VEXDREN-2710 file (C-alpha; in Angstrom, 1 decimal):
% VEXDREN-2710
k/r/px/py/pz
1/MET/-25.0/15.6/3.6
2/SER/-22.5/12.8/4.5
3/SER/-20.2/13.3/7.5
4/THR/-17.3/13.4/5.1
5/ARG/-18.8/16.3/3.2
6/ILE/-19.7/18.1/6.4
7/ARG/-16.1/17.8/7.5
8/ILE/-14.8/19.1/4.2
9/ALA/-17.3/22.0/4.3
10/THR/-16.2/22.8/7.9
11/ALA/-12.5/22.7/6.8
12/CYS/-13.2/25.1/3.9
13/ALA/-14.7/27.5/6.3
14/ALA/-11.7/27.2/8.5
15/LEU/-9.5/27.8/5.5
16/ALA/-11.1/31.1/4.8
17/VAL/-10.4/32.2/8.4
18/LEU/-6.8/31.0/8.3
19/GLY/-6.1/33.4/5.4
20/ALA/-4.3/33.3/2.0
21/GLY/-1.0/31.9/3.3
22/SER/-2.6/28.6/4.4
23/ALA/-4.9/28.6/1.3
24/ALA/-1.9/27.8/-0.8
25/ALA/-1.6/24.4/0.8
26/GLN/-3.8/21.3/0.1
27/ALA/-3.3/19.2/3.1
28/LEU/-5.1/16.1/1.8
29/PRO/-4.0/15.1/-1.6
30/ASP/-6.4/14.0/-4.3
31/PRO/-6.9/10.2/-4.3
32/PRO/-5.3/8.0/-7.0
33/ARG/-6.6/8.8/-10.5
34/ALA/-9.5/6.6/-11.6
35/ASP/-8.9/7.4/-15.3
36/ARG/-5.1/7.2/-15.7
37/GLN/-3.0/4.1/-15.1
38/PRO/0.3/4.5/-13.2
39/LEU/3.2/4.1/-15.5
40/GLY/6.3/2.2/-14.5
41/LEU/9.9/3.0/-15.6
42/ALA/11.4/1.7/-18.8
43/GLU/14.7/0.9/-17.1
44/PRO/15.9/0.2/-13.5
45/ARG/16.7/2.9/-11.0
46/ILE/18.0/0.2/-8.7
47/ALA/20.0/-2.3/-10.8
48/PRO/19.3/-6.0/-10.1
49/LEU/22.2/-7.3/-8.1
50/PRO/24.3/-9.6/-10.3
51/GLU/25.1/-13.1/-9.0
52/SER/28.8/-12.3/-9.3
53/ARG/28.3/-10.0/-6.2
54/TRP/26.3/-12.5/-4.1
55/THR/27.4/-13.6/-0.7
56/SER/26.3/-16.7/1.1
57/GLU/23.4/-14.7/2.5
58/HIS/22.2/-13.9/-1.0
59/TYR/22.4/-17.5/-2.1
60/ARG/20.5/-18.6/1.0
61/LEU/17.7/-16.2/0.2
62/ALA/17.6/-17.2/-3.5
63/ALA/17.4/-20.8/-2.6
64/ARG/14.5/-20.1/-0.3
65/TYR/12.5/-17.7/-2.5
66/ALA/13.3/-18.7/-6.1
67/GLY/11.1/-21.6/-6.4
68/ASP/12.5/-22.8/-9.7
69/GLY/16.1/-22.1/-8.6
70/ARG/16.3/-19.0/-10.8
71/ALA/16.0/-15.6/-9.2
72/ASP/13.9/-13.1/-11.3
73/ASN/14.4/-9.4/-11.6
74/GLN/12.2/-8.8/-8.6
75/LEU/14.3/-10.9/-6.3
76/HIS/17.6/-9.7/-7.9
77/THR/16.6/-6.1/-7.1
78/LEU/15.6/-6.7/-3.5
79/LEU/18.8/-8.6/-2.9
80/ASN/20.5/-5.2/-2.9
81/VAL/19.2/-5.0/0.6
82/PRO/18.8/-8.7/1.8
83/ALA/16.7/-7.7/4.8
84/THR/14.0/-6.4/2.4
85/VAL/13.7/-9.9/1.0
86/GLU/13.0/-11.2/4.5
87/GLY/10.5/-8.4/5.0
88/LEU/8.5/-8.7/1.8
89/LEU/8.6/-12.2/0.5
90/PRO/7.3/-14.3/3.5
91/VAL/3.9/-12.6/3.2
92/THR/4.1/-12.7/-0.6
93/VAL/4.6/-16.5/-0.5
94/TYR/1.8/-16.8/2.0
95/LEU/-0.7/-14.8/-0.1
96/THR/0.2/-16.5/-3.4
97/GLU/0.5/-20.1/-2.1
98/ASP/-0.9/-20.7/1.3
99/SER/-3.8/-18.3/2.1
100/THR/-7.3/-19.5/2.8
101/LEU/-8.5/-18.2/-0.6
102/ALA/-8.9/-20.4/-3.6
103/PRO/-6.1/-20.1/-6.1
104/ARG/-8.5/-18.4/-8.6
105/GLN/-9.6/-15.9/-6.0
106/ARG/-5.9/-15.1/-5.3
107/SER/-5.2/-14.5/-8.9
108/LEU/-8.2/-12.2/-9.4
109/LEU/-7.1/-10.0/-6.5
110/ILE/-3.3/-10.1/-7.3
111/LEU/-3.8/-9.3/-11.0
112/ARG/-6.3/-6.6/-10.3
113/ALA/-3.9/-4.9/-7.9
114/ALA/-1.1/-5.1/-10.5
115/TRP/-3.4/-3.6/-13.1
116/LEU/-4.5/-0.8/-10.8
117/CYS/-0.9/0.1/-10.0
118/GLY/0.5/-0.4/-13.5
119/SER/3.0/-3.1/-12.4
120/GLN/4.4/-4.9/-15.4
121/PRO/6.6/-7.4/-13.4
122/LEU/3.7/-8.4/-11.1
123/TRP/1.3/-8.8/-14.0
124/ALA/3.7/-10.9/-16.0
125/THR/4.6/-13.2/-13.1
126/ASN/1.1/-13.7/-11.9
127/ALA/-0.6/-13.9/-15.2
128/ALA/1.6/-16.9/-15.9
129/ARG/0.7/-18.4/-12.5
130/ALA/-3.1/-17.8/-13.1
131/ARG/-2.8/-19.5/-16.5
132/ASP/-1.1/-22.5/-14.9
133/GLY/-3.9/-22.6/-12.5
134/GLY/-6.5/-22.9/-15.2
135/MET/-7.5/-19.3/-15.9
136/THR/-8.0/-18.6/-19.6
137/ASP/-6.4/-15.7/-21.5
138/ALA/-9.8/-14.1/-21.9
139/GLU/-10.4/-14.2/-18.2
140/ILE/-7.0/-12.7/-17.5
141/ARG/-7.7/-9.9/-19.9
142/ARG/-11.1/-9.4/-18.3
143/ILE/-9.4/-8.7/-14.9
144/ALA/-7.9/-5.6/-16.5
145/GLU/-11.4/-4.7/-17.9
146/GLY/-12.6/-4.7/-14.3
147/PRO/-15.7/-5.6/-12.3
148/ASP/-18.0/-3.9/-14.8
149/ALA/-17.0/-6.2/-17.6
150/SER/-19.6/-8.8/-18.7
151/GLY/-19.0/-12.4/-17.8
152/TRP/-18.2/-12.2/-14.1
153/ASP/-20.3/-14.1/-11.6
154/PRO/-21.6/-11.7/-8.8
155/PHE/-19.1/-12.9/-6.2
156/GLU/-16.0/-12.5/-8.4
157/ARG/-17.3/-9.1/-9.4
158/THR/-17.5/-8.1/-5.8
159/LEU/-13.9/-9.3/-5.2
160/LEU/-12.7/-7.0/-8.0
161/GLN/-14.8/-4.2/-6.5
162/LEU/-13.0/-4.8/-3.2
163/ALA/-9.6/-4.2/-4.9
164/ASP/-10.8/-1.0/-6.6
165/GLN/-12.3/0.5/-3.5
166/LEU/-9.1/-0.2/-1.4
167/TYR/-6.9/1.3/-4.1
168/ILE/-9.0/4.5/-4.7
169/ASN/-10.7/5.0/-1.3
170/SER/-8.3/3.2/1.1
171/SER/-11.5/1.6/2.5
172/VAL/-14.3/-0.8/1.8
173/THR/-18.0/0.0/1.6
174/ASP/-20.5/-1.7/3.9
175/ALA/-22.2/-3.3/0.8
176/THR/-19.0/-4.8/-0.5
177/TRP/-17.9/-6.1/2.9
178/SER/-21.4/-7.6/3.6
179/ALA/-21.5/-9.3/0.2
180/LEU/-18.1/-10.9/0.8
181/ALA/-19.0/-11.9/4.3
182/GLU/-22.0/-13.9/3.1
183/ARG/-19.7/-16.5/1.7
184/PHE/-16.3/-15.8/3.3
185/SER/-15.1/-16.7/6.7
186/GLN/-13.2/-14.2/8.8
187/HIS/-9.9/-15.6/7.7
188/ASN/-11.0/-15.4/4.1
189/LEU/-12.0/-11.7/4.5
190/ILE/-8.6/-10.9/6.0
191/ASP/-6.7/-12.7/3.3
192/ALA/-8.7/-11.0/0.6
193/VAL/-8.0/-7.5/2.0
194/GLU/-4.3/-8.3/2.6
195/THR/-3.8/-9.7/-0.9
196/VAL/-4.9/-6.5/-2.5
197/ASN/-3.0/-4.4/0.1
198/HIS/0.3/-6.3/-0.1
199/PHE/0.4/-6.4/-3.9
200/THR/-0.2/-2.7/-3.9
201/VAL/2.9/-2.4/-1.7
202/LEU/4.9/-4.5/-4.1
203/SER/3.7/-2.5/-7.1
204/MET/4.7/0.8/-5.6
205/ILE/8.1/-0.5/-4.6
206/TYR/8.8/-2.2/-7.9
207/ASN/7.5/0.8/-9.9
208/SER/9.8/3.2/-8.0
209/PHE/12.8/0.9/-8.2
210/GLY/12.2/0.4/-11.9
211/VAL/12.0/-3.4/-11.7
212/GLN/11.6/-4.8/-15.2
213/PRO/9.5/-7.9/-16.2
214/ASP/11.6/-10.9/-17.1
215/ASP/11.9/-12.1/-20.7
216/GLU/10.8/-15.5/-19.5
217/THR/7.4/-14.2/-18.5
218/PRO/6.1/-12.6/-21.7
219/ASP/2.7/-11.4/-20.4
220/ARG/2.3/-7.7/-20.2
221/LEU/-0.4/-5.3/-19.1
222/PRO/-3.0/-5.2/-21.9
223/ALA/-2.2/-2.0/-23.7
224/ASP/-5.6/-1.7/-25.4
225/VAL/-7.8/-1.9/-22.3
226/PRO/-9.0/1.5/-21.2
227/TYR/-8.1/2.3/-17.6
228/ARG/-11.4/3.0/-15.8
229/ILE/-12.2/2.6/-12.1
230/ASN/-15.7/3.1/-11.0
231/VAL/-16.1/3.2/-7.2
232/PRO/-18.7/4.8/-5.0
233/GLU/-17.8/7.8/-2.9
234/ARG/-15.8/6.9/0.2
235/GLU/-18.1/6.2/3.1
236/PRO/-17.6/7.9/6.6
237/PRO/-15.1/6.2/8.9
238/LEU/-16.6/3.2/10.7
239/ALA/-17.9/3.9/14.2
240/ALA/-17.5/0.3/15.3
241/ALA/-15.1/-2.5/14.4
242/ARG/-16.0/-5.0/11.7
243/LEU/-13.4/-7.3/13.2
244/GLU/-13.3/-7.0/17.0
245/PRO/-9.8/-7.3/18.5
246/LEU/-9.1/-10.3/20.6
247/GLU/-9.2/-9.7/24.3
248/GLY/-5.8/-9.4/26.0
249/PRO/-2.7/-7.2/26.2
250/GLY/-1.4/-5.2/23.4
251/ILE/-2.8/-2.5/21.0
252/ALA/-5.9/-3.0/19.0
253/VAL/-4.3/-3.5/15.7
254/SER/-2.1/-6.4/16.9
255/ARG/-5.1/-8.0/18.6
256/THR/-7.1/-7.6/15.4
257/PHE/-4.5/-9.4/13.2
258/ALA/-4.1/-12.0/15.9
259/ARG/-7.5/-13.3/14.8
260/HIS/-5.5/-14.8/11.8
261/PRO/-2.2/-16.1/13.2
262/ALA/-0.8/-17.4/10.0
263/LEU/-1.3/-14.1/8.1
264/ALA/-0.1/-12.1/11.1
265/GLN/3.1/-14.0/11.4
266/ALA/4.0/-13.5/7.7
267/ARG/2.8/-9.9/7.6
268/GLY/4.7/-9.0/10.8
269/ARG/8.0/-9.4/9.0
270/ARG/7.2/-6.6/6.6
271/ALA/6.8/-4.2/9.5
272/ASN/9.8/-5.6/11.3
273/TYR/12.1/-4.3/8.6
274/ILE/10.8/-0.8/9.1
275/ASN/10.9/-0.7/12.8
276/ARG/13.9/-2.7/13.6
277/VAL/16.2/-3.0/10.6
278/SER/15.8/0.0/8.3
279/PRO/18.6/2.6/8.5
280/LEU/16.2/5.5/8.5
281/THR/16.3/7.7/11.5
282/PRO/13.1/7.6/13.7
283/HIS/12.5/11.2/12.6
284/ASP/12.4/10.4/8.9
285/ARG/10.5/7.1/9.5
286/GLU/7.7/8.8/11.4
287/ILE/7.3/11.5/8.8
288/LEU/6.8/8.9/6.2
289/ILE/4.4/6.8/8.3
290/LEU/2.3/9.8/9.5
291/ARG/1.9/11.2/6.0
292/ILE/0.6/8.0/4.5
293/GLY/-1.7/7.5/7.4
294/TRP/-3.0/11.0/6.8
295/ASN/-3.4/10.6/3.1
296/CYS/-5.4/7.4/3.6
297/GLN/-7.3/9.0/6.5
298/ALA/-6.4/6.1/8.7
299/VAL/-6.9/7.8/12.1
300/TYR/-5.7/4.8/14.2
301/GLU/-2.4/4.7/12.4
302/TRP/-2.0/8.5/12.8
303/ALA/-2.9/8.2/16.5
304/LYS/-0.4/5.5/17.3
305/HIS/2.5/7.1/15.5
306/VAL/1.8/10.5/17.1
307/GLY/1.4/8.6/20.3
308/THR/3.0/5.6/22.1
309/VAL/4.1/3.5/19.1
310/GLY/5.9/6.1/17.0
311/ARG/6.3/9.0/19.5
312/ALA/6.6/11.4/16.6
313/ARG/7.0/14.5/18.6
314/TYR/9.8/12.9/20.7
315/HIS/11.7/12.4/17.5
316/GLY/11.3/16.1/16.5
317/VAL/8.3/15.6/14.1
318/ASP/5.5/18.2/14.1
319/PRO/2.4/16.2/13.2
320/ARG/0.5/19.3/12.1
321/ALA/3.2/20.1/9.6
322/VAL/3.1/16.6/8.3
323/ALA/-0.7/16.9/7.8
324/LEU/-0.3/20.3/6.0
325/GLY/2.0/18.5/3.5
326/PRO/5.0/19.3/1.3
327/ASN/3.5/22.5/-0.3
328/ALA/2.5/24.2/2.9
329/PRO/4.1/27.6/3.6
330/GLY/7.3/27.1/5.5
331/ALA/7.7/23.4/4.7
332/ASP/11.2/22.4/5.5
333/GLY/13.5/21.3/2.6
334/PHE/14.2/17.6/3.0
335/ASN/11.2/17.0/5.2
336/ALA/9.2/18.3/2.2
337/THR/11.0/15.8/-0.1
338/LEU/10.0/12.9/2.2
339/LEU/6.4/14.2/2.2
340/GLN/6.5/14.4/-1.6
341/VAL/7.7/10.8/-1.8
342/VAL/4.6/9.7/0.1
343/ASP/2.2/11.8/-1.9
344/GLU/3.5/10.5/-5.2
345/LEU/3.4/6.9/-4.0
346/TYR/-0.2/7.4/-2.8
347/GLN/-1.4/9.2/-5.9
348/ASN/0.7/7.7/-8.7
349/ALA/2.1/4.4/-7.3
350/ILE/5.6/5.6/-8.2
351/VAL/8.1/8.3/-7.1
352/SER/8.8/10.8/-9.9
353/ASP/12.3/11.3/-11.3
354/GLU/12.5/14.8/-9.8
355/THR/11.6/13.6/-6.3
356/TRP/13.9/10.5/-6.7
357/ARG/16.8/12.9/-7.5
358/ALA/16.1/15.0/-4.4
359/LEU/15.8/11.9/-2.3
360/THR/19.1/10.3/-3.5
361/ALA/20.9/13.6/-3.1
362/ARG/20.7/12.9/0.6
363/TYR/20.2/9.2/0.9
364/ASP/22.3/6.3/-0.2
365/THR/20.7/3.3/-2.1
366/VAL/19.7/1.4/1.1
367/GLU/18.1/4.5/2.6
368/ALA/16.3/5.4/-0.6
369/MET/14.9/1.9/-0.9
370/SER/13.8/2.1/2.7
371/ALA/12.2/5.4/2.1
372/VAL/10.0/3.9/-0.5
373/TYR/9.4/0.6/1.4
374/THR/8.2/2.4/4.5
375/PRO/5.1/4.4/3.3
376/SER/4.3/1.6/0.8
377/SER/4.0/-0.9/3.6
378/TYR/2.1/1.5/5.8
379/ARG/-0.3/2.3/3.0
380/ALA/-1.3/-1.4/3.3
381/THR/-1.6/-1.0/7.0
382/SER/-3.8/2.1/6.6
383/MET/-6.1/0.3/4.2
384/SER/-6.4/-2.7/6.6
385/LEU/-7.2/-0.4/9.6
386/ASN/-9.9/1.3/7.6
387/ALA/-11.4/-1.9/6.2
388/TYR/-11.5/-3.7/9.6
389/GLY/-12.7/-0.6/11.4
390/VAL/-9.9/-0.6/14.1
391/GLN/-11.1/2.0/16.6
392/LEU/-9.1/4.6/18.6
393/GLU/-8.2/3.6/22.2
394/PRO/-8.4/5.7/25.3
395/GLY/-5.9/8.5/25.2
396/ASP/-5.3/8.4/21.5
397/GLU/-4.8/11.7/19.7
398/SER/-7.0/12.1/16.5
399/PHE/-6.2/14.1/13.4
400/PRO/-5.3/17.8/13.8
401/ASP/-7.9/20.4/12.7
402/VAL/-6.4/21.5/9.4
403/PRO/-8.0/22.2/6.1
404/LEU/-8.5/19.1/4.0
405/ARG/-8.9/21.0/0.7
END
């Protein structure tokens, strides 16, 4: 029996001891569905900011990030909170234009992430980019069909399997990692993982904000391709790092990303918004981060946000209550809404209408956008930590002993 199954069996025994009240809660949500594609909204929740309302700051950002001089719906929507543009688009530009991957490899991973998450605007934009780079219409469609479709060479099939495993399992199997490492450098490996992860972030954000594809990019997700994802069972957590952190000061995750300075610099801006710019209180921020770390079973992320990085308890957050989830007996009202936001993003790549209404009954537009941005970004961090095998450090606090199922 695998260690994962042993842990689940042990948790089930504990559940019986805890009694019927705790049995009503499912602390660890089911993973994303492998047989049902997430569905975006037919109209915006966050209206694109019209140019008539732009300030000099908006024009500066549009000049920097609208390559053809015309801001698309994605950028117009983010411009409601200009700091989110500075958080998300530097790493988007790096991964689409400057990463160490070949353009075709970037397109395979970006489009597969868009397909997995059901993101119409990202599929539309990046299908056009892939075609401009020489990819045929048949190849673009085959990305939706997935790694099991005929016609892929073995390495490209493995790249698509990487995307599928990260999305469903929040981790990567040893076989997939080893197959990629036979051809890829360390920087290539990091860029491949981060491409999938970041475009998953963008998909969840754009789905939840209701960003619509632009008329000028007519490609749409193929409606006649069945949504099927075939991944192996998630393997036990890594007992040793795949990427050893650099020696020196700082926590292990920072020293791991420091192995790829160009990526680390661009990616750091995404986290900077959450930790230094976002209007969310530390209490609410840490609930969102802890819950996505729990859902992805990223123990390092959990440990740091219970501990010295997030100091969750100092901000009034009960980590055990976060692990038990929004449906646990006694779950607090708005805290439960925040936990539900995370669970829906994790499982469905979108916040439901009901949960969005509950969120916006308390939060203004900037806060609501930040509440989606935060767990979306930290889902990417969780997947990275699991893929690279970042290990707990002395004094770190592991997951609480609560029933997983």
